[in-house]
Structure formats: C-alpha cells, structure tokens
C-alpha positions as CSV (number, residue, x, y, z in Angstrom):
1,M,32.0,-43.7,-25.5
2,S,33.4,-44.8,-28.9
3,A,31.9,-43.6,-32.2
4,V,30.5,-47.1,-32.7
5,E,28.8,-47.1,-29.4
6,D,27.3,-43.7,-30.1
7,L,26.1,-45.0,-33.4
8,F,24.1,-47.8,-31.7
9,D,23.3,-46.0,-28.6
10,V,19.7,-46.9,-27.1
11,R,20.6,-46.1,-23.5
12,D,17.7,-44.5,-21.6
13,Q,15.4,-45.3,-24.6
14,V,12.0,-46.8,-23.7
15,A,11.0,-49.8,-25.7
16,L,8.0,-52.0,-26.1
17,V,8.3,-55.6,-27.5
18,T,5.3,-57.6,-27.9
19,G,5.7,-61.4,-28.1
20,G,8.9,-60.7,-26.2
21,A,8.9,-63.7,-23.9
22,S,10.0,-66.1,-26.5
23,G,11.8,-66.7,-29.9
24,L,12.6,-63.7,-32.0
25,G,10.8,-61.3,-29.5
26,Y,13.1,-62.5,-26.7
27,A,16.0,-61.8,-29.0
28,F,14.8,-58.2,-29.7
29,A,14.2,-57.6,-26.0
30,S,17.6,-59.0,-24.9
31,I,19.6,-56.7,-27.3
32,L,17.8,-53.8,-26.1
33,A,18.3,-54.6,-22.6
34,D,21.9,-55.5,-23.2
35,C,22.5,-52.0,-24.6
36,G,20.9,-50.0,-21.8
37,A,17.3,-49.5,-23.0
38,T,14.4,-49.8,-20.5
39,V,12.4,-52.8,-22.1
40,I,8.7,-53.6,-21.6
41,V,8.1,-57.1,-22.5
42,A,4.5,-57.8,-23.5
43,D,3.3,-61.3,-24.0
44,W,0.0,-63.3,-23.7
45,N,1.5,-66.3,-21.7
46,G,1.8,-65.0,-18.0
47,E,3.8,-67.9,-16.8
48,R,6.3,-67.9,-19.7
49,L,6.6,-64.1,-19.2
50,E,7.5,-64.2,-15.6
51,K,10.1,-66.9,-16.2
52,E,11.8,-65.1,-19.0
53,L,11.8,-61.8,-17.1
54,R,13.9,-63.4,-14.5
55,G,16.7,-63.9,-16.9
56,L,16.3,-60.6,-18.6
57,S,16.3,-58.7,-15.4
58,S,19.9,-59.6,-15.0
59,R,20.8,-58.0,-18.3
60,G,19.2,-54.5,-17.8
61,R,16.0,-52.6,-17.0
62,V,13.0,-54.7,-18.0
63,A,9.4,-54.8,-16.8
64,G,6.6,-57.4,-17.9
65,Y,3.2,-56.7,-19.3
66,P,0.6,-59.5,-19.8
67,L,-1.1,-58.7,-23.2
68,D,-3.3,-60.1,-25.8
69,V,-2.4,-58.1,-28.9
70,T,-5.8,-59.0,-30.6
71,D,-7.5,-56.8,-27.9
72,A,-7.1,-53.3,-29.3
73,P,-8.3,-51.4,-26.3
74,A,-5.7,-53.5,-24.2
75,V,-2.9,-52.7,-26.6
76,H,-3.6,-48.8,-26.3
77,A,-3.9,-49.2,-22.6
78,C,-0.4,-50.8,-22.4
79,A,1.2,-48.1,-24.5
80,D,-0.7,-45.3,-22.4
81,S,0.5,-47.1,-19.1
82,I,4.2,-47.1,-20.6
83,V,4.1,-43.4,-21.2
84,A,2.3,-42.6,-17.9
85,E,5.3,-44.4,-16.1
86,Y,8.3,-43.8,-18.2
87,K,7.2,-40.6,-19.9
88,S,8.0,-41.8,-23.5
89,I,7.8,-44.7,-25.9
90,D,10.8,-44.5,-28.0
91,I,11.0,-48.0,-29.8
92,A,8.2,-50.3,-30.6
93,F,8.6,-53.9,-31.8
94,A,5.1,-55.2,-33.1
95,N,6.5,-58.7,-33.1
96,A,3.8,-61.0,-31.6
97,G,2.9,-63.9,-33.9
98,V,1.6,-67.4,-34.1
99,A,1.6,-70.1,-36.8
100,R,-0.7,-73.2,-37.1
101,G,-2.4,-75.2,-39.7
102,S,-1.0,-77.4,-42.6
103,P,1.2,-75.8,-45.3
104,P,0.5,-76.3,-49.1
105,L,3.4,-78.9,-49.1
106,A,1.1,-81.3,-47.3
107,P,0.3,-84.2,-49.7
108,E,-3.5,-83.3,-49.8
109,G,-2.7,-79.5,-50.2
110,W,-4.6,-77.2,-47.9
111,L,-6.5,-74.6,-49.9
112,D,-9.6,-76.9,-50.1
113,D,-9.5,-77.6,-46.5
114,M,-8.5,-74.6,-44.8
115,S,-9.7,-74.3,-41.3
116,M,-11.5,-71.0,-40.8
117,T,-10.7,-71.0,-37.2
118,D,-7.0,-71.1,-37.8
119,Y,-7.3,-68.6,-40.5
120,R,-9.1,-66.0,-38.2
121,A,-6.8,-66.6,-35.3
122,L,-3.7,-66.2,-37.4
123,I,-5.0,-63.1,-39.2
124,D,-6.0,-61.5,-35.8
125,V,-2.6,-62.0,-34.2
126,N,-0.2,-61.7,-36.9
127,L,-2.0,-58.8,-38.8
128,H,-4.6,-57.1,-36.5
129,G,-2.1,-57.4,-33.6
130,V,0.6,-55.5,-35.4
131,V,-1.8,-52.8,-36.6
132,Y,-2.9,-52.3,-33.1
133,T,0.6,-52.1,-31.7
134,V,1.7,-49.7,-34.3
135,Q,-1.5,-47.4,-33.7
136,A,-0.9,-47.4,-30.0
137,A,2.9,-46.5,-30.1
138,A,2.5,-44.1,-32.9
139,K,-0.1,-42.0,-31.0
140,H,2.6,-41.1,-28.5
141,M,5.4,-41.0,-30.9
142,K,3.6,-38.3,-33.0
143,Q,3.4,-36.1,-30.0
144,Q,7.2,-36.7,-29.1
145,R,8.0,-36.1,-32.8
146,S,10.3,-39.1,-32.7
147,G,10.3,-42.8,-32.6
148,S,11.2,-46.2,-34.3
149,I,8.6,-48.9,-34.9
150,I,9.8,-52.3,-36.1
151,T,7.2,-54.9,-37.3
152,T,7.9,-58.6,-37.8
153,A,7.0,-59.6,-41.4
154,S,8.4,-62.6,-42.9
155,T,9.9,-64.0,-46.1
156,A,6.5,-65.7,-46.6
157,G,5.0,-62.2,-47.0
158,L,7.2,-61.5,-49.9
159,R,6.7,-64.7,-52.0
160,N,4.7,-68.0,-52.0
161,D,6.2,-70.6,-49.5
162,P,5.1,-74.2,-49.8
163,F,6.2,-74.6,-46.1
164,T,3.9,-72.0,-44.7
165,P,0.1,-72.0,-44.1
166,Y,-1.9,-69.7,-46.3
167,S,-3.2,-67.6,-43.4
168,Y,0.4,-67.0,-42.1
169,A,1.5,-65.9,-45.7
170,I,-1.6,-63.6,-46.2
171,A,-1.0,-62.0,-42.8
172,K,2.7,-61.4,-43.3
173,A,2.0,-60.0,-46.7
174,G,-0.4,-57.5,-45.0
175,V,2.2,-56.5,-42.5
176,V,4.7,-55.8,-45.4
177,N,2.3,-53.3,-47.0
178,F,0.9,-51.9,-43.8
179,T,4.5,-51.2,-42.8
180,K,5.3,-49.2,-46.0
181,Q,1.9,-47.2,-45.6
182,A,2.5,-46.4,-41.9
183,A,6.2,-45.3,-42.8
184,H,4.9,-42.9,-45.4
185,D,2.2,-41.5,-43.1
186,L,4.3,-41.1,-40.0
187,A,7.5,-39.7,-41.5
188,R,5.9,-36.2,-41.1
189,W,6.3,-36.7,-37.5
190,N,9.8,-38.0,-37.6
191,V,8.7,-41.5,-36.7
192,R,10.4,-44.4,-38.6
193,V,8.7,-47.5,-39.6
194,N,10.4,-50.6,-40.7
195,A,9.8,-54.5,-41.0
196,I,12.2,-57.3,-40.5
197,A,11.3,-60.2,-42.6
198,P,12.8,-63.4,-41.0
199,G,13.2,-66.5,-43.0
200,P,13.5,-69.8,-41.2
201,F,14.7,-69.5,-37.7
202,K,14.6,-72.1,-34.8
203,T,11.7,-70.7,-32.6
204,N,8.7,-72.1,-31.1
205,L,6.3,-70.1,-33.3
206,G,3.7,-72.9,-33.7
207,G,3.7,-73.6,-29.8
208,G,4.3,-77.3,-30.4
209,G,7.6,-77.5,-28.9
210,P,11.1,-78.1,-30.7
211,M,10.8,-78.5,-34.4
212,P,11.1,-82.3,-35.4
213,P,14.6,-83.3,-37.1
214,E,12.9,-84.1,-40.5
215,A,11.2,-80.6,-40.6
216,E,14.5,-78.8,-39.8
217,A,16.3,-80.9,-42.4
218,R,13.6,-80.0,-44.9
219,W,14.1,-76.2,-44.2
220,N,18.0,-76.5,-44.2
221,S,17.6,-78.0,-47.7
222,V,16.1,-74.7,-49.0
223,I,18.6,-72.4,-47.4
224,P,21.9,-71.4,-49.3
225,L,23.8,-71.2,-46.0
226,G,22.6,-74.7,-45.3
227,R,20.9,-74.2,-41.9
228,M,18.2,-72.4,-40.1
229,G,19.0,-69.3,-38.2
230,D,19.4,-68.9,-34.4
231,P,17.2,-66.0,-32.9
232,S,20.5,-64.5,-31.5
233,E,21.5,-63.8,-35.1
234,I,18.7,-61.3,-35.5
235,R,19.8,-59.2,-32.9
236,G,22.1,-56.9,-35.0
237,L,19.5,-56.0,-37.4
238,A,17.1,-55.3,-34.7
239,L,19.4,-52.9,-33.0
240,L,20.3,-51.3,-36.4
241,L,16.7,-50.4,-37.0
242,A,16.0,-49.2,-33.4
243,S,19.0,-47.1,-32.9
244,P,20.5,-44.0,-34.4
245,A,22.5,-46.1,-36.9
246,G,19.1,-46.4,-38.8
247,S,18.2,-42.7,-38.6
248,F,17.6,-42.4,-42.3
249,M,15.8,-45.8,-42.8
250,T,12.1,-46.0,-43.0
251,G,9.6,-48.0,-45.1
252,G,12.1,-50.7,-45.6
253,V,11.4,-54.5,-45.4
254,Y,14.6,-56.3,-44.5
255,P,15.0,-60.0,-45.2
256,I,17.2,-62.1,-42.9
257,D,17.0,-65.6,-44.1
258,G,20.4,-67.2,-44.9
259,G,19.7,-66.5,-48.6
260,A,16.5,-68.4,-48.8
261,L,14.9,-65.7,-51.1
262,L,17.7,-66.4,-53.6
263,Q,16.1,-69.7,-54.8
264,G,12.5,-70.2,-55.7
265,P,10.3,-72.7,-53.6
266,S,8.9,-75.8,-55.2
267,L,6.1,-78.1,-54.6
268,P,6.1,-81.8,-54.9
269,P,4.4,-83.3,-58.0
270,V,0.8,-84.6,-57.8
271,D,0.7,-88.4,-58.1
C-alpha cells in the first residue's frame, strides 16, 4: 500500500451514514464503500434504500437500516445494533436532512407567513436528528476511545441566505455550534467531530424531484465557479475527515460551495 493509500485508509472501519440513500449521503456512503469500509446506510425511505443498496453493494460491504432520525430511541437502537453485529462504530455521518417552505427571496417574503408545521419538521430532522445521531455514535466511540463524527451543516448556517427557508437556516446554524460543542467535549476520548458545510449542490433535498432550470440558473448566478456542485465532488472532503488524513482535525466547519461564501447574498427591492 502506498503512503497516500495509508493516509486515507478506512479499510475495515465501520461507518454509519444517515440519509445515505440519496444526494450527499449517497456520496458519503459510496466513497467509504469504495475505500473498503463497512457502511451501514440508514434512511427513512425504505423503497429508496433498497434500490440504492443494490448499487452500493457492488462497490463494497454495505447494509441498510430503515431509520427515522427524529425518533431518538430508534437512532440509539440503530447504533447499538451496529456495534452488536460489527463490534464497533468508527465513523458516523449525521447527514439526514430535508428542506421545504418558501425562502425570503419569495416576492411576499416568508417571515410573516412561516408555516409552523414546516418549521417544526425541519428543526426536528435537520437539528434534532443530528443531535440524536451524534449522541448515539459518541456513546460507543467514547468506550472505544476513538472515532470520527461528521455532521452535515450548510453555508446557510454560516450567513443569511435569501434562497433558503428560515427554518433550514436556523437548524443548520444550530448544527454548526452543536458540532463545535461536541468536538470540545469528545476530544477527551479521542473522538473527532467536524462539520461539512455544503453550498448549492444538485440534490433532491426538498423531495420535489429535479430542480427547475430557472432555480438552477438563479443559484449559478451567485456562485463564483458559475455552477452548482455535483454530489460526487464532496467525496474527497468526506474521506479526508473520516480517515487518518484528518487525525488532527476536530471542531472544524468546512465549506464546500464553489466560492459562494465569497460574495454576499442579496434580496430584490420591495416594490
């Protein structure tokens, strides 16, 4: 094995990826499987999970676990079952997320007409689901005195974003600071915690199918590289944080956004 392969070696590591049957979660799961890890893909959508597992199975050792990350006992049971079967949990991607609701860019704005149903749903999945996943994984990693936890934050958690619903931005800002708090706490047990903060990627985060061309064009116009990211482009950063290459990295929040944070967002004027 070469020095580079040693540096990024995750062979025989056991990894949990929530929301792993689509989008960025699938990218996280695929790079770990490609590099020899045993990957447990957890997702709430059983049909989608079964379909994507067929593709992932050709790439390495993978297993599926139907999971609603808003159910704390179920998340803990998932982590417990992984350790019972595989004897450890070495890597955890607390990734599951959803998006819905109108962003502030909508002509009428959104703050005055915020749907509390959407608000609670997004906070429950995007923030509470991350907390539950980190708790469940950390319980076992503390006993092992090792582990790497990666949360999925967002550039929307680092600044205001007129293209993003309030509830999503609030949840992701919470993930950013929760990640830092957990990293400081868990360092005593040699457990690292970092966040990936994606910018605009071509995923089906909202569950409504492919993004309309006009929406993609709007995003492209605010990205210095001139285009949205492909989920495959996040695989390198994910492997860095999960592998020995990131052994001295904890408490970090790492944007991957085509340079979108380099220029400030703007809102249209009020008529």
